[in-house]
C-alpha positions, 0 to 999 in steps of 0.5 A: 500499500502507498504511503506519503512521508510529508517533510517540512523544513523549517527555520524560525517558523513559529508563527505558521508550523501549527497551523500547517500541521492542523491543515495537514491533519484535516485536510488528509487521511491517516491511512494515507500518511506515513509520517509527517517530518517537520526538519530544523534547521536550527531554528532560534525562535519557538518552532521546535517547542511549539511543534513538540507540545503540539506533537504530545497533545491530543490535538491531532487525534483524528478519525480515519476514512474507516471511523476508527480514531488514529493519531498522525505520526508527527516527528522533529528532526535536526538538520545542517542548515539550508532546505536542500540539506534538510529535506534529504534528512527527512527523505533518508529516514521516511518509511513512506514510498511517496515523499511529499516536500512542503514549505512551511507557509504553503496549505495544500488542497483538501484531499490532497494525500488521495489526489497525489496517489491517484497520480502515482497510481497512473504512473505519474511518480512526480508533480506538484499542485497549482498555486494561488497566492494569498494576495490580490495583487494582480501580478501574483493572481496572474502568475498563479493562473499561469501554474496550471500549465506544465510549462517548465518556467512556471514551476517554483518550490512554493507549489511542493513537490511529490515524488516517489522515493525510488526516483527521488534516490535515483536522482541522488536527492536534492543538490545540496551545493544549492543553498537557494534554487535547490527546488528547481534543480531537482524539478530540471532533472524531473522534467529531463526525465518526463516525470512531472504532473501538475495536479490541477487543484490549488495549493495557497502560498504567502506572498509575505517575501513579496510584501516584504520586499515588493512585488516588482523588485522580487519578481526582478531579482527571482527572474535574474536568477532564473536567467543566471542559471539558464545561462550557467551560473554556479550554485555559489554565484546564485547564492551571492546574488540572493544574499546581496540582493534578497535579505 
């Protein structure tokens, strides 16, 4: 039976992490979820304390589709800082045969687990959801609309990523040389293998960085990074640019 291991890399996410955990539990069946892993990269706020308190509470007791009260297995893992390292750490210990990588500020649609299982059953071994920003800004609404299409430039980590564990290991996991852009490097490998599907249901993603830095400024820098990589920029070059322009 296929089971999904959810991997959430976190760094100082005390404001959103419990909301996300509750959302995942409320919108999936424990029959399909092997575990939810919160992989910390060295938070200095109360993220881990909050997650640990949530895990030991009874708040995440739920009813499965067979009306039997069950508990979702939530684990806290520790890793070196860097989303690639954190997600690889989660994947290494995952007991499910399907991995689902999710940012801490992204909320997948209802029955996301079954939607993923349906695609894997059709031999679509990797993919994502289309995205909706939590913003009414016209550009972000337009950018969200484009994510329903399978075009490579429309992809990004905010749309989440499901992939079978076998395929993930065959690729070699996330490239840990990349401090940022690691999602896109993995997605590139999947597109090369023609193993990517977009599920036409919306994952709702925070536009908090756009709100902080400005929509046009941040979009410009993201485009520059994409073009840099297209022309062969190294992981260090991309990270240096990111650190300079996107604090």
